[in-house]
CHARMM internal coordinates of N, CA and C (Angstrom, degrees):
IC EDIT
DIST 1 N 1 CA 1.4368
DIST 1 CA 1 C 1.5227
ANGL 1 N 1 CA 1 C 108.24
DIST 1 C 2 N 1.3013
ANGL 1 CA 1 C 2 N 116.84
DIHE 1 N 1 CA 1 C 2 N 132.72
DIST 2 N 2 CA 1.4578
ANGL 1 C 2 N 2 CA 120.74
DIHE 1 CA 1 C 2 N 2 CA 179.91
DIST 2 CA 2 C 1.5167
ANGL 2 N 2 CA 2 C 111.97
DIHE 1 C 2 N 2 CA 2 C -102.60
DIST 2 C 3 N 1.3390
ANGL 2 CA 2 C 3 N 118.09
DIHE 2 N 2 CA 2 C 3 N -38.81
DIST 3 N 3 CA 1.4529
ANGL 2 C 3 N 3 CA 120.26
DIHE 2 CA 2 C 3 N 3 CA -176.52
DIST 3 CA 3 C 1.5216
ANGL 3 N 3 CA 3 C 109.55
DIHE 2 C 3 N 3 CA 3 C -164.50
DIST 3 C 4 N 1.3250
ANGL 3 CA 3 C 4 N 116.27
DIHE 3 N 3 CA 3 C 4 N 148.44
DIST 4 N 4 CA 1.4595
ANGL 3 C 4 N 4 CA 122.69
DIHE 3 CA 3 C 4 N 4 CA 171.60
DIST 4 CA 4 C 1.5200
ANGL 4 N 4 CA 4 C 106.78
DIHE 3 C 4 N 4 CA 4 C -147.76
DIST 4 C 5 N 1.3097
ANGL 4 CA 4 C 5 N 116.46
DIHE 4 N 4 CA 4 C 5 N 140.98
DIST 5 N 5 CA 1.4560
ANGL 4 C 5 N 5 CA 120.70
DIHE 4 CA 4 C 5 N 5 CA -179.94
DIST 5 CA 5 C 1.5173
ANGL 5 N 5 CA 5 C 108.32
DIHE 4 C 5 N 5 CA 5 C -140.02
DIST 5 C 6 N 1.3313
ANGL 5 CA 5 C 6 N 116.66
DIHE 5 N 5 CA 5 C 6 N 138.26
DIST 6 N 6 CA 1.4537
ANGL 5 C 6 N 6 CA 121.78
DIHE 5 CA 5 C 6 N 6 CA -179.56
DIST 6 CA 6 C 1.5140
ANGL 6 N 6 CA 6 C 109.31
DIHE 5 C 6 N 6 CA 6 C -135.62
DIST 6 C 7 N 1.3197
ANGL 6 CA 6 C 7 N 115.62
DIHE 6 N 6 CA 6 C 7 N 138.82
DIST 7 N 7 CA 1.4565
ANGL 6 C 7 N 7 CA 120.15
DIHE 6 CA 6 C 7 N 7 CA 174.42
DIST 7 CA 7 C 1.5165
ANGL 7 N 7 CA 7 C 107.72
DIHE 6 C 7 N 7 CA 7 C -139.37
DIST 7 C 8 N 1.3223
ANGL 7 CA 7 C 8 N 115.85
DIHE 7 N 7 CA 7 C 8 N 133.62
DIST 8 N 8 CA 1.4519
ANGL 7 C 8 N 8 CA 119.92
DIHE 7 CA 7 C 8 N 8 CA 178.54
DIST 8 CA 8 C 1.5079
ANGL 8 N 8 CA 8 C 110.55
DIHE 7 C 8 N 8 CA 8 C -174.19
DIST 8 C 9 N 1.3384
ANGL 8 CA 8 C 9 N 116.11
DIHE 8 N 8 CA 8 C 9 N 174.29
DIST 9 N 9 CA 1.4556
ANGL 8 C 9 N 9 CA 120.49
DIHE 8 CA 8 C 9 N 9 CA 178.57
DIST 9 CA 9 C 1.5231
ANGL 9 N 9 CA 9 C 108.90
DIHE 8 C 9 N 9 CA 9 C -74.02
DIST 9 C 10 N 1.3198
ANGL 9 CA 9 C 10 N 116.03
DIHE 9 N 9 CA 9 C 10 N 133.27
DIST 10 N 10 CA 1.4632
ANGL 9 C 10 N 10 CA 121.67
DIHE 9 CA 9 C 10 N 10 CA -179.76
DIST 10 CA 10 C 1.5146
ANGL 10 N 10 CA 10 C 108.27
DIHE 9 C 10 N 10 CA 10 C -124.75
DIST 10 C 11 N 1.3148
ANGL 10 CA 10 C 11 N 116.24
DIHE 10 N 10 CA 10 C 11 N 133.73
DIST 11 N 11 CA 1.4545
ANGL 10 C 11 N 11 CA 121.28
DIHE 10 CA 10 C 11 N 11 CA 177.04
DIST 11 CA 11 C 1.5192
ANGL 11 N 11 CA 11 C 110.27
DIHE 10 C 11 N 11 CA 11 C -131.34
DIST 11 C 12 N 1.3169
ANGL 11 CA 11 C 12 N 116.44
DIHE 11 N 11 CA 11 C 12 N -147.52
DIST 12 N 12 CA 1.4629
ANGL 11 C 12 N 12 CA 121.74
DIHE 11 CA 11 C 12 N 12 CA 178.59
DIST 12 CA 12 C 1.5188
ANGL 12 N 12 CA 12 C 109.35
DIHE 11 C 12 N 12 CA 12 C -117.87
DIST 12 C 13 N 1.3291
ANGL 12 CA 12 C 13 N 116.38
DIHE 12 N 12 CA 12 C 13 N 169.35
DIST 13 N 13 CA 1.4602
ANGL 12 C 13 N 13 CA 120.95
DIHE 12 CA 12 C 13 N 13 CA 178.18
DIST 13 CA 13 C 1.5152
ANGL 13 N 13 CA 13 C 111.74
DIHE 12 C 13 N 13 CA 13 C 60.66
DIST 13 C 14 N 1.3332
ANGL 13 CA 13 C 14 N 115.89
DIHE 13 N 13 CA 13 C 14 N -123.56
DIST 14 N 14 CA 1.4652
ANGL 13 C 14 N 14 CA 120.95
DIHE 13 CA 13 C 14 N 14 CA -178.80
DIST 14 CA 14 C 1.5261
ANGL 14 N 14 CA 14 C 112.38
DIHE 13 C 14 N 14 CA 14 C -72.98
DIST 14 C 15 N 1.3161
ANGL 14 CA 14 C 15 N 117.71
DIHE 14 N 14 CA 14 C 15 N -5.49
DIST 15 N 15 CA 1.4671
ANGL 14 C 15 N 15 CA 121.14
DIHE 14 CA 14 C 15 N 15 CA -177.66
DIST 15 CA 15 C 1.5211
ANGL 15 N 15 CA 15 C 113.52
DIHE 14 C 15 N 15 CA 15 C -102.01
DIST 15 C 16 N 1.3285
ANGL 15 CA 15 C 16 N 117.64
DIHE 15 N 15 CA 15 C 16 N 16.40
DIST 16 N 16 CA 1.4642
ANGL 15 C 16 N 16 CA 119.33
DIHE 15 CA 15 C 16 N 16 CA 177.56
DIST 16 CA 16 C 1.5245
ANGL 16 N 16 CA 16 C 108.66
DIHE 15 C 16 N 16 CA 16 C -71.29
DIST 16 C 17 N 1.3137
ANGL 16 CA 16 C 17 N 116.56
DIHE 16 N 16 CA 16 C 17 N 156.60
DIST 17 N 17 CA 1.4622
ANGL 16 C 17 N 17 CA 120.53
DIHE 16 CA 16 C 17 N 17 CA 177.10
DIST 17 CA 17 C 1.5253
ANGL 17 N 17 CA 17 C 108.71
DIHE 16 C 17 N 17 CA 17 C -97.82
DIST 17 C 18 N 1.3100
ANGL 17 CA 17 C 18 N 115.62
DIHE 17 N 17 CA 17 C 18 N 133.26
DIST 18 N 18 CA 1.4582
ANGL 17 C 18 N 18 CA 121.35
DIHE 17 CA 17 C 18 N 18 CA 176.83
DIST 18 CA 18 C 1.5189
ANGL 18 N 18 CA 18 C 107.66
DIHE 17 C 18 N 18 CA 18 C -120.54
DIST 18 C 19 N 1.3115
ANGL 18 CA 18 C 19 N 116.10
DIHE 18 N 18 CA 18 C 19 N 121.69
DIST 19 N 19 CA 1.4611
ANGL 18 C 19 N 19 CA 121.70
DIHE 18 CA 18 C 19 N 19 CA 176.14
DIST 19 CA 19 C 1.5226
ANGL 19 N 19 CA 19 C 107.14
DIHE 18 C 19 N 19 CA 19 C -118.28
DIST 19 C 20 N 1.2920
ANGL 19 CA 19 C 20 N 117.64
DIHE 19 N 19 CA 19 C 20 N 147.22
DIST 20 N 20 CA 1.4559
ANGL 19 C 20 N 20 CA 120.21
DIHE 19 CA 19 C 20 N 20 CA -178.91
DIST 20 CA 20 C 1.5100
ANGL 20 N 20 CA 20 C 112.08
DIHE 19 C 20 N 20 CA 20 C -132.93
DIST 20 C 21 N 1.3098
ANGL 20 CA 20 C 21 N 114.41
DIHE 20 N 20 CA 20 C 21 N 157.56
DIST 21 N 21 CA 1.4581
ANGL 20 C 21 N 21 CA 120.85
DIHE 20 CA 20 C 21 N 21 CA 174.60
DIST 21 CA 21 C 1.5161
ANGL 21 N 21 CA 21 C 107.74
DIHE 20 C 21 N 21 CA 21 C -152.97
DIST 21 C 22 N 1.3063
ANGL 21 CA 21 C 22 N 115.76
DIHE 21 N 21 CA 21 C 22 N 156.32
DIST 22 N 22 CA 1.4604
ANGL 21 C 22 N 22 CA 122.02
DIHE 21 CA 21 C 22 N 22 CA 179.55
DIST 22 CA 22 C 1.5167
ANGL 22 N 22 CA 22 C 107.99
DIHE 21 C 22 N 22 CA 22 C -123.14
DIST 22 C 23 N 1.3168
ANGL 22 CA 22 C 23 N 115.80
DIHE 22 N 22 CA 22 C 23 N 129.84
DIST 23 N 23 CA 1.4608
ANGL 22 C 23 N 23 CA 121.26
DIHE 22 CA 22 C 23 N 23 CA 175.19
DIST 23 CA 23 C 1.5158
ANGL 23 N 23 CA 23 C 107.77
DIHE 22 C 23 N 23 CA 23 C -102.11
DIST 23 C 24 N 1.3057
ANGL 23 CA 23 C 24 N 117.15
DIHE 23 N 23 CA 23 C 24 N 130.35
DIST 24 N 24 CA 1.4551
ANGL 23 C 24 N 24 CA 121.40
DIHE 23 CA 23 C 24 N 24 CA -179.57
DIST 24 CA 24 C 1.5174
ANGL 24 N 24 CA 24 C 109.02
DIHE 23 C 24 N 24 CA 24 C -131.60
DIST 24 C 25 N 1.2979
ANGL 24 CA 24 C 25 N 115.45
DIHE 24 N 24 CA 24 C 25 N 157.57
DIST 25 N 25 CA 1.4596
ANGL 24 C 25 N 25 CA 120.05
DIHE 24 CA 24 C 25 N 25 CA 178.53
DIST 25 CA 25 C 1.5115
ANGL 25 N 25 CA 25 C 110.32
DIHE 24 C 25 N 25 CA 25 C 146.05
DIST 25 C 26 N 1.3098
ANGL 25 CA 25 C 26 N 115.68
DIHE 25 N 25 CA 25 C 26 N -176.02
DIST 26 N 26 CA 1.4481
ANGL 25 C 26 N 26 CA 120.82
DIHE 25 CA 25 C 26 N 26 CA -176.52
DIST 26 CA 26 C 1.5164
ANGL 26 N 26 CA 26 C 114.85
DIHE 25 C 26 N 26 CA 26 C -79.48
DIST 26 C 27 N 1.3102
ANGL 26 CA 26 C 27 N 118.25
DIHE 26 N 26 CA 26 C 27 N -16.56
DIST 27 N 27 CA 1.4596
ANGL 26 C 27 N 27 CA 121.06
DIHE 26 CA 26 C 27 N 27 CA -176.41
DIST 27 CA 27 C 1.5225
ANGL 27 N 27 CA 27 C 110.86
DIHE 26 C 27 N 27 CA 27 C -86.45
DIST 27 C 28 N 1.3164
ANGL 27 CA 27 C 28 N 116.48
DIHE 27 N 27 CA 27 C 28 N 141.63
DIST 28 N 28 CA 1.4594
ANGL 27 C 28 N 28 CA 120.44
DIHE 27 CA 27 C 28 N 28 CA 176.65
DIST 28 CA 28 C 1.5221
ANGL 28 N 28 CA 28 C 111.23
DIHE 27 C 28 N 28 CA 28 C -82.90
DIST 28 C 29 N 1.3216
ANGL 28 CA 28 C 29 N 118.10
DIHE 28 N 28 CA 28 C 29 N -16.95
DIST 29 N 29 CA 1.4585
ANGL 28 C 29 N 29 CA 122.54
DIHE 28 CA 28 C 29 N 29 CA -179.61
DIST 29 CA 29 C 1.5226
ANGL 29 N 29 CA 29 C 108.94
DIHE 28 C 29 N 29 CA 29 C -123.07
DIST 29 C 30 N 1.3139
ANGL 29 CA 29 C 30 N 115.18
DIHE 29 N 29 CA 29 C 30 N 137.44
DIST 30 N 30 CA 1.4622
ANGL 29 C 30 N 30 CA 120.30
DIHE 29 CA 29 C 30 N 30 CA 178.07
DIST 30 CA 30 C 1.5223
ANGL 30 N 30 CA 30 C 108.70
DIHE 29 C 30 N 30 CA 30 C -135.61
DIST 30 C 31 N 1.2967
ANGL 30 CA 30 C 31 N 116.35
DIHE 30 N 30 CA 30 C 31 N 145.52
DIST 31 N 31 CA 1.4608
ANGL 30 C 31 N 31 CA 121.58
DIHE 30 CA 30 C 31 N 31 CA 175.92
DIST 31 CA 31 C 1.5195
ANGL 31 N 31 CA 31 C 108.39
DIHE 30 C 31 N 31 CA 31 C -102.63
DIST 31 C 32 N 1.3293
ANGL 31 CA 31 C 32 N 115.82
DIHE 31 N 31 CA 31 C 32 N 132.22
DIST 32 N 32 CA 1.4555
ANGL 31 C 32 N 32 CA 120.76
DIHE 31 CA 31 C 32 N 32 CA 176.80
DIST 32 CA 32 C 1.5265
ANGL 32 N 32 CA 32 C 108.85
DIHE 31 C 32 N 32 CA 32 C -131.11
DIST 32 C 33 N 1.2964
ANGL 32 CA 32 C 33 N 115.51
DIHE 32 N 32 CA 32 C 33 N 160.34
DIST 33 N 33 CA 1.4598
ANGL 32 C 33 N 33 CA 122.09
DIHE 32 CA 32 C 33 N 33 CA 171.35
DIST 33 CA 33 C 1.5182
ANGL 33 N 33 CA 33 C 106.38
DIHE 32 C 33 N 33 CA 33 C -118.69
DIST 33 C 34 N 1.3201
ANGL 33 CA 33 C 34 N 116.97
DIHE 33 N 33 CA 33 C 34 N 124.31
DIST 34 N 34 CA 1.4623
ANGL 33 C 34 N 34 CA 122.18
DIHE 33 CA 33 C 34 N 34 CA 177.70
DIST 34 CA 34 C 1.5174
ANGL 34 N 34 CA 34 C 108.30
DIHE 33 C 34 N 34 CA 34 C -128.50
DIST 34 C 35 N 1.3160
ANGL 34 CA 34 C 35 N 116.28
DIHE 34 N 34 CA 34 C 35 N 138.82
DIST 35 N 35 CA 1.4578
ANGL 34 C 35 N 35 CA 118.38
DIHE 34 CA 34 C 35 N 35 CA 178.42
DIST 35 CA 35 C 1.5177
ANGL 35 N 35 CA 35 C 110.01
DIHE 34 C 35 N 35 CA 35 C -145.08
DIST 35 C 36 N 1.3026
ANGL 35 CA 35 C 36 N 114.86
DIHE 35 N 35 CA 35 C 36 N 149.49
DIST 36 N 36 CA 1.4559
ANGL 35 C 36 N 36 CA 122.74
DIHE 35 CA 35 C 36 N 36 CA 175.49
DIST 36 CA 36 C 1.5166
ANGL 36 N 36 CA 36 C 108.50
DIHE 35 C 36 N 36 CA 36 C -122.44
DIST 36 C 37 N 1.2998
ANGL 36 CA 36 C 37 N 116.59
DIHE 36 N 36 CA 36 C 37 N 128.29
DIST 37 N 37 CA 1.4617
ANGL 36 C 37 N 37 CA 120.83
DIHE 36 CA 36 C 37 N 37 CA -177.21
DIST 37 CA 37 C 1.5185
ANGL 37 N 37 CA 37 C 110.10
DIHE 36 C 37 N 37 CA 37 C -103.25
DIST 37 C 38 N 1.3022
ANGL 37 CA 37 C 38 N 116.38
DIHE 37 N 37 CA 37 C 38 N 146.33
DIST 38 N 38 CA 1.4571
ANGL 37 C 38 N 38 CA 121.44
DIHE 37 CA 37 C 38 N 38 CA 179.25
DIST 38 CA 38 C 1.5074
ANGL 38 N 38 CA 38 C 111.26
DIHE 37 C 38 N 38 CA 38 C -134.97
DIST 38 C 39 N 1.3424
ANGL 38 CA 38 C 39 N 116.72
DIHE 38 N 38 CA 38 C 39 N -99.20
DIST 39 N 39 CA 1.4627
ANGL 38 C 39 N 39 CA 120.42
DIHE 38 CA 38 C 39 N 39 CA -174.73
DIST 39 CA 39 C 1.5282
ANGL 39 N 39 CA 39 C 114.26
DIHE 38 C 39 N 39 CA 39 C -56.10
DIST 39 C 40 N 1.3129
ANGL 39 CA 39 C 40 N 118.39
DIHE 39 N 39 CA 39 C 40 N -32.70
DIST 40 N 40 CA 1.4698
ANGL 39 C 40 N 40 CA 119.53
DIHE 39 CA 39 C 40 N 40 CA -178.72
DIST 40 CA 40 C 1.5274
ANGL 40 N 40 CA 40 C 111.84
DIHE 39 C 40 N 40 CA 40 C -65.48
DIST 40 C 41 N 1.3289
ANGL 40 CA 40 C 41 N 117.77
DIHE 40 N 40 CA 40 C 41 N -22.93
DIST 41 N 41 CA 1.4640
ANGL 40 C 41 N 41 CA 119.98
DIHE 40 CA 40 C 41 N 41 CA 177.03
DIST 41 CA 41 C 1.5228
ANGL 41 N 41 CA 41 C 111.54
DIHE 40 C 41 N 41 CA 41 C -68.56
DIST 41 C 42 N 1.3321
ANGL 41 CA 41 C 42 N 116.78
DIHE 41 N 41 CA 41 C 42 N -32.94
DIST 42 N 42 CA 1.4657
ANGL 41 C 42 N 42 CA 120.06
DIHE 41 CA 41 C 42 N 42 CA 178.05
DIST 42 CA 42 C 1.5230
ANGL 42 N 42 CA 42 C 110.32
DIHE 41 C 42 N 42 CA 42 C -62.47
DIST 42 C 43 N 1.3188
ANGL 42 CA 42 C 43 N 116.51
DIHE 42 N 42 CA 42 C 43 N -35.78
DIST 43 N 43 CA 1.4642
ANGL 42 C 43 N 43 CA 120.78
DIHE 42 CA 42 C 43 N 43 CA 178.01
DIST 43 CA 43 C 1.5291
ANGL 43 N 43 CA 43 C 111.10
DIHE 42 C 43 N 43 CA 43 C -65.31
DIST 43 C 44 N 1.3243
ANGL 43 CA 43 C 44 N 116.36
DIHE 43 N 43 CA 43 C 44 N -23.15
DIST 44 N 44 CA 1.4652
ANGL 43 C 44 N 44 CA 121.24
DIHE 43 CA 43 C 44 N 44 CA 179.32
DIST 44 CA 44 C 1.5273
ANGL 44 N 44 CA 44 C 111.70
DIHE 43 C 44 N 44 CA 44 C -93.75
DIST 44 C 45 N 1.3496
ANGL 44 CA 44 C 45 N 116.65
DIHE 44 N 44 CA 44 C 45 N 7.02
DIST 45 N 45 CA 1.4559
ANGL 44 C 45 N 45 CA 120.18
DIHE 44 CA 44 C 45 N 45 CA 176.79
DIST 45 CA 45 C 1.5105
ANGL 45 N 45 CA 45 C 115.70
DIHE 44 C 45 N 45 CA 45 C 93.79
DIST 45 C 46 N 1.3288
ANGL 45 CA 45 C 46 N 119.09
DIHE 45 N 45 CA 45 C 46 N 7.15
DIST 46 N 46 CA 1.4591
ANGL 45 C 46 N 46 CA 121.76
DIHE 45 CA 45 C 46 N 46 CA 178.26
DIST 46 CA 46 C 1.5245
ANGL 46 N 46 CA 46 C 108.40
DIHE 45 C 46 N 46 CA 46 C -81.77
DIST 46 C 47 N 1.3316
ANGL 46 CA 46 C 47 N 116.80
DIHE 46 N 46 CA 46 C 47 N 122.30
DIST 47 N 47 CA 1.4659
ANGL 46 C 47 N 47 CA 119.75
DIHE 46 CA 46 C 47 N 47 CA 179.46
DIST 47 CA 47 C 1.5241
ANGL 47 N 47 CA 47 C 109.95
DIHE 46 C 47 N 47 CA 47 C -81.43
DIST 47 C 48 N 1.3107
ANGL 47 CA 47 C 48 N 117.19
DIHE 47 N 47 CA 47 C 48 N 153.07
DIST 48 N 48 CA 1.4692
ANGL 47 C 48 N 48 CA 124.46
DIHE 47 CA 47 C 48 N 48 CA 178.40
DIST 48 CA 48 C 1.5271
ANGL 48 N 48 CA 48 C 113.12
DIHE 47 C 48 N 48 CA 48 C 60.40
DIST 48 C 49 N 1.3261
ANGL 48 CA 48 C 49 N 117.71
DIHE 48 N 48 CA 48 C 49 N 34.42
DIST 49 N 49 CA 1.4724
ANGL 48 C 49 N 49 CA 120.68
DIHE 48 CA 48 C 49 N 49 CA 176.70
DIST 49 CA 49 C 1.5268
ANGL 49 N 49 CA 49 C 109.04
DIHE 48 C 49 N 49 CA 49 C -66.41
DIST 49 C 50 N 1.3188
ANGL 49 CA 49 C 50 N 117.10
DIHE 49 N 49 CA 49 C 50 N 147.13
DIST 50 N 50 CA 1.4641
ANGL 49 C 50 N 50 CA 120.91
DIHE 49 CA 49 C 50 N 50 CA 179.54
DIST 50 CA 50 C 1.5202
ANGL 50 N 50 CA 50 C 110.43
DIHE 49 C 50 N 50 CA 50 C -66.52
DIST 50 C 51 N 1.3318
ANGL 50 CA 50 C 51 N 117.56
DIHE 50 N 50 CA 50 C 51 N 133.86
DIST 51 N 51 CA 1.4612
ANGL 50 C 51 N 51 CA 119.74
DIHE 50 CA 50 C 51 N 51 CA 179.92
DIST 51 CA 51 C 1.5280
ANGL 51 N 51 CA 51 C 113.01
DIHE 50 C 51 N 51 CA 51 C -76.07
DIST 51 C 52 N 1.3352
ANGL 51 CA 51 C 52 N 117.56
DIHE 51 N 51 CA 51 C 52 N -27.50
DIST 52 N 52 CA 1.4638
ANGL 51 C 52 N 52 CA 121.09
DIHE 51 CA 51 C 52 N 52 CA -176.28
DIST 52 CA 52 C 1.5303
ANGL 52 N 52 CA 52 C 109.73
DIHE 51 C 52 N 52 CA 52 C -152.02
DIST 52 C 53 N 1.3403
ANGL 52 CA 52 C 53 N 118.77
DIHE 52 N 52 CA 52 C 53 N 75.09
DIST 53 N 53 CA 1.4654
ANGL 52 C 53 N 53 CA 120.49
DIHE 52 CA 52 C 53 N 53 CA -177.16
DIST 53 CA 53 C 1.5271
ANGL 53 N 53 CA 53 C 112.28
DIHE 52 C 53 N 53 CA 53 C -69.29
DIST 53 C 54 N 1.3279
ANGL 53 CA 53 C 54 N 115.61
DIHE 53 N 53 CA 53 C 54 N 151.73
DIST 54 N 54 CA 1.4649
ANGL 53 C 54 N 54 CA 123.39
DIHE 53 CA 53 C 54 N 54 CA 175.69
DIST 54 CA 54 C 1.5226
ANGL 54 N 54 CA 54 C 107.10
DIHE 53 C 54 N 54 CA 54 C -119.01
DIST 54 C 55 N 1.3172
ANGL 54 CA 54 C 55 N 116.92
DIHE 54 N 54 CA 54 C 55 N 132.22
DIST 55 N 55 CA 1.4559
ANGL 54 C 55 N 55 CA 122.80
DIHE 54 CA 54 C 55 N 55 CA 178.51
DIST 55 CA 55 C 1.5184
ANGL 55 N 55 CA 55 C 108.12
DIHE 54 C 55 N 55 CA 55 C -115.36
DIST 55 C 56 N 1.3318
ANGL 55 CA 55 C 56 N 116.91
DIHE 55 N 55 CA 55 C 56 N 126.52
DIST 56 N 56 CA 1.4628
ANGL 55 C 56 N 56 CA 121.80
DIHE 55 CA 55 C 56 N 56 CA 177.95
DIST 56 CA 56 C 1.5202
ANGL 56 N 56 CA 56 C 109.28
DIHE 55 C 56 N 56 CA 56 C -126.55
DIST 56 C 57 N 1.3318
ANGL 56 CA 56 C 57 N 115.98
DIHE 56 N 56 CA 56 C 57 N 141.73
DIST 57 N 57 CA 1.4562
ANGL 56 C 57 N 57 CA 122.53
DIHE 56 CA 56 C 57 N 57 CA 177.27
DIST 57 CA 57 C 1.5209
ANGL 57 N 57 CA 57 C 107.94
DIHE 56 C 57 N 57 CA 57 C -117.40
DIST 57 C 58 N 1.3445
ANGL 57 CA 57 C 58 N 115.94
DIHE 57 N 57 CA 57 C 58 N 123.40
DIST 58 N 58 CA 1.4623
ANGL 57 C 58 N 58 CA 122.32
DIHE 57 CA 57 C 58 N 58 CA -178.57
DIST 58 CA 58 C 1.5243
ANGL 58 N 58 CA 58 C 109.45
DIHE 57 C 58 N 58 CA 58 C -118.02
DIST 58 C 59 N 1.3306
ANGL 58 CA 58 C 59 N 115.96
DIHE 58 N 58 CA 58 C 59 N 152.21
DIST 59 N 59 CA 1.4615
ANGL 58 C 59 N 59 CA 119.41
DIHE 58 CA 58 C 59 N 59 CA 174.69
DIST 59 CA 59 C 1.5235
ANGL 59 N 59 CA 59 C 109.61
DIHE 58 C 59 N 59 CA 59 C -85.46
DIST 59 C 60 N 1.3311
ANGL 59 CA 59 C 60 N 117.35
DIHE 59 N 59 CA 59 C 60 N -177.73
DIST 60 N 60 CA 1.4611
ANGL 59 C 60 N 60 CA 121.83
DIHE 59 CA 59 C 60 N 60 CA -176.03
DIST 60 CA 60 C 1.5197
ANGL 60 N 60 CA 60 C 113.26
DIHE 59 C 60 N 60 CA 60 C -66.11
DIST 60 C 61 N 1.3271
ANGL 60 CA 60 C 61 N 117.68
DIHE 60 N 60 CA 60 C 61 N -15.95
DIST 61 N 61 CA 1.4636
ANGL 60 C 61 N 61 CA 121.51
DIHE 60 CA 60 C 61 N 61 CA 177.21
DIST 61 CA 61 C 1.5237
ANGL 61 N 61 CA 61 C 112.26
DIHE 60 C 61 N 61 CA 61 C -94.72
DIST 61 C 62 N 1.3227
ANGL 61 CA 61 C 62 N 117.20
DIHE 61 N 61 CA 61 C 62 N -1.23
DIST 62 N 62 CA 1.4564
ANGL 61 C 62 N 62 CA 121.17
DIHE 61 CA 61 C 62 N 62 CA 179.90
DIST 62 CA 62 C 1.5162
ANGL 62 N 62 CA 62 C 114.74
DIHE 61 C 62 N 62 CA 62 C 91.65
DIST 62 C 63 N 1.3345
ANGL 62 CA 62 C 63 N 117.19
DIHE 62 N 62 CA 62 C 63 N -0.48
DIST 63 N 63 CA 1.4672
ANGL 62 C 63 N 63 CA 120.32
DIHE 62 CA 62 C 63 N 63 CA 179.58
DIST 63 CA 63 C 1.5282
ANGL 63 N 63 CA 63 C 109.70
DIHE 62 C 63 N 63 CA 63 C -72.15
DIST 63 C 64 N 1.3161
ANGL 63 CA 63 C 64 N 116.35
DIHE 63 N 63 CA 63 C 64 N 136.94
DIST 64 N 64 CA 1.4609
ANGL 63 C 64 N 64 CA 121.78
DIHE 63 CA 63 C 64 N 64 CA 179.61
DIST 64 CA 64 C 1.5232
ANGL 64 N 64 CA 64 C 109.82
DIHE 63 C 64 N 64 CA 64 C -72.49
DIST 64 C 65 N 1.3380
ANGL 64 CA 64 C 65 N 116.48
DIHE 64 N 64 CA 64 C 65 N 122.56
DIST 65 N 65 CA 1.4638
ANGL 64 C 65 N 65 CA 121.88
DIHE 64 CA 64 C 65 N 65 CA 178.73
DIST 65 CA 65 C 1.5210
ANGL 65 N 65 CA 65 C 111.72
DIHE 64 C 65 N 65 CA 65 C -96.05
DIST 65 C 66 N 1.3329
ANGL 65 CA 65 C 66 N 116.50
DIHE 65 N 65 CA 65 C 66 N -38.27
DIST 66 N 66 CA 1.4694
ANGL 65 C 66 N 66 CA 121.07
DIHE 65 CA 65 C 66 N 66 CA -178.62
DIST 66 CA 66 C 1.5178
ANGL 66 N 66 CA 66 C 108.62
DIHE 65 C 66 N 66 CA 66 C -157.96
DIST 66 C 67 N 1.3330
ANGL 66 CA 66 C 67 N 115.57
DIHE 66 N 66 CA 66 C 67 N 153.47
DIST 67 N 67 CA 1.4533
ANGL 66 C 67 N 67 CA 121.29
DIHE 66 CA 66 C 67 N 67 CA 179.10
DIST 67 CA 67 C 1.5180
ANGL 67 N 67 CA 67 C 109.16
DIHE 66 C 67 N 67 CA 67 C -147.13
DIST 67 C 68 N 1.3332
ANGL 67 CA 67 C 68 N 115.98
DIHE 67 N 67 CA 67 C 68 N 147.41
DIST 68 N 68 CA 1.4558
ANGL 67 C 68 N 68 CA 120.74
DIHE 67 CA 67 C 68 N 68 CA 177.75
DIST 68 CA 68 C 1.5179
ANGL 68 N 68 CA 68 C 107.76
DIHE 67 C 68 N 68 CA 68 C -141.35
DIST 68 C 69 N 1.3104
ANGL 68 CA 68 C 69 N 116.51
DIHE 68 N 68 CA 68 C 69 N 118.07
DIST 69 N 69 CA 1.4611
ANGL 68 C 69 N 69 CA 122.74
DIHE 68 CA 68 C 69 N 69 CA 176.51
DIST 69 CA 69 C 1.5120
ANGL 69 N 69 CA 69 C 107.39
DIHE 68 C 69 N 69 CA 69 C -122.76
DIST 69 C 70 N 1.3310
ANGL 69 CA 69 C 70 N 115.49
DIHE 69 N 69 CA 69 C 70 N 86.75
DIST 70 N 70 CA 1.4603
ANGL 69 C 70 N 70 CA 118.57
DIHE 69 CA 69 C 70 N 70 CA -177.18
DIST 70 CA 70 C 1.4908
ANGL 70 N 70 CA 70 C 108.71
DIHE 69 C 70 N 70 CA 70 C -78.94
END
COOR INIT
IC SEED 1 N 1 CA 1 C
IC BUILD
């Protein structure tokens, strides 16, 4: 995978945004960079930017691998 980008309305509860990707190849370990933007988008003119986004990474079984709540 080289790049993926998603933009859409995000809320709470049933309105959360879920994006997915699949990593394939011969290696059992892969390094990725994932980020979620919030307040800095408002500075760029995006209305209704999230004030405090949470980013979670889950494996294919749904187990939480990493989380960031800045």
